[in-house]
C-alpha positions in Angstrom: 4.6 -50.2 -65.2 1.3 -51.6 -66.4 -2.4 -51.1 -66.0 -3.2 -48.8 -63.2 0.0 -49.1 -61.2 0.3 -45.3 -61.6 -2.5 -45.0 -59.1 -0.1 -45.9 -56.3 1.8 -42.7 -57.0 -1.2 -40.4 -57.2 -1.5 -37.5 -54.7 -5.1 -38.6 -54.2 -4.2 -42.0 -52.8 -4.2 -40.6 -49.3 -7.4 -38.5 -49.8 -10.8 -39.5 -48.8 -12.4 -40.9 -52.0 -15.6 -39.1 -51.2 -13.7 -35.8 -51.7 -13.1 -36.8 -55.4 -16.7 -37.7 -56.2 -18.4 -34.5 -55.4 -20.6 -32.0 -57.3 -20.8 -28.3 -57.8 -18.2 -26.0 -56.2 -16.6 -28.8 -54.3 -15.2 -30.0 -57.6 -12.8 -27.1 -57.5 -11.2 -28.4 -54.3 -11.0 -31.9 -55.8 -9.4 -30.6 -59.0 -6.9 -28.6 -56.9 -5.6 -31.9 -55.5 -4.6 -32.9 -59.0 -2.3 -29.9 -59.4 1.3 -31.1 -59.4 0.4 -34.8 -59.3 3.1 -36.9 -60.9 0.5 -39.2 -62.6 -2.0 -36.6 -63.7 -1.7 -37.5 -67.3 -2.0 -41.2 -66.8 -5.0 -40.7 -64.5 -6.8 -38.4 -67.0 -6.0 -40.8 -69.9 -7.4 -43.7 -67.9 -10.6 -41.9 -67.2 -11.0 -40.9 -70.8 -10.1 -44.2 -72.3 -12.4 -46.0 -69.8 -15.2 -43.5 -70.2 -15.5 -43.0 -66.5 -18.6 -41.0 -65.8 -18.2 -39.8 -62.2 -15.6 -38.0 -60.2 -12.6 -35.8 -60.8 -9.8 -37.7 -62.6 -6.6 -36.1 -63.8 -7.8 -32.6 -62.9 -11.0 -32.8 -65.0 -14.6 -33.2 -63.9 -17.0 -35.6 -65.6 -18.6 -32.7 -67.5 -15.1 -31.5 -68.8 -14.2 -35.1 -69.8 -17.5 -35.5 -71.7 -17.0 -32.3 -73.6 -13.4 -33.3 -74.5 -14.6 -36.7 -75.7 -17.3 -35.0 -77.9 -14.7 -32.7 -79.4 -12.2 -35.5 -80.1 -14.3 -38.6 -81.0 -11.6 -40.2 -83.1 -9.0 -40.5 -80.4 -8.2 -44.2 -79.8 -5.5 -43.7 -77.1 -5.7 -40.7 -74.8 -2.5 -41.7 -73.0 -0.6 -41.5 -76.3 -2.2 -38.2 -77.3 -1.6 -36.6 -73.9 2.0 -37.8 -73.6 2.7 -36.6 -77.2 1.2 -33.2 -76.4 3.2 -32.9 -73.2 6.5 -33.8 -74.9 5.8 -31.2 -77.7 5.0 -28.6 -75.1 8.1 -29.3 -73.1 10.4 -29.1 -76.1 8.9 -25.9 -77.5 11.1 -22.8 -77.3 10.8 -20.9 -74.0 9.3 -23.8 -72.1 12.4 -25.4 -70.7 12.1 -23.5 -67.4 8.5 -24.5 -67.1 8.8 -28.1 -68.2 9.8 -29.5 -64.8 6.9 -27.8 -62.9 4.3 -28.7 -65.6 5.6 -32.2 -66.4 2.4 -33.9 -65.4 -0.1 -31.3 -66.5 -2.0 -32.3 -69.6 -2.3 -29.7 -72.2 -5.6 -28.2 -73.2 -6.7 -29.9 -76.3 -8.6 -27.9 -78.9 -10.3 -28.8 -82.1 
């Protein structure tokens, strides 16, 4: 798989695009669509790496993505970072039962 082929597997592919590019409280509904999406990590990484300024991508609003980019200015590949964090989370003790249901959920990144 290359480029943005992952977009064809996103839960949002059948949604009205206008529902993903909203403001205020409507963003909560848009973010809810991302829950359980099989390509959430790829989507978020694409938005972060591409510095996309509008819309909900990978379960994060533009404001949340800007804050994350400010906190982690030296990241050169968000996909690599998010996949590494997901793998570490899934292999941590006590997460085996949760790993399947959270396989596509990116981890909160601090620091």
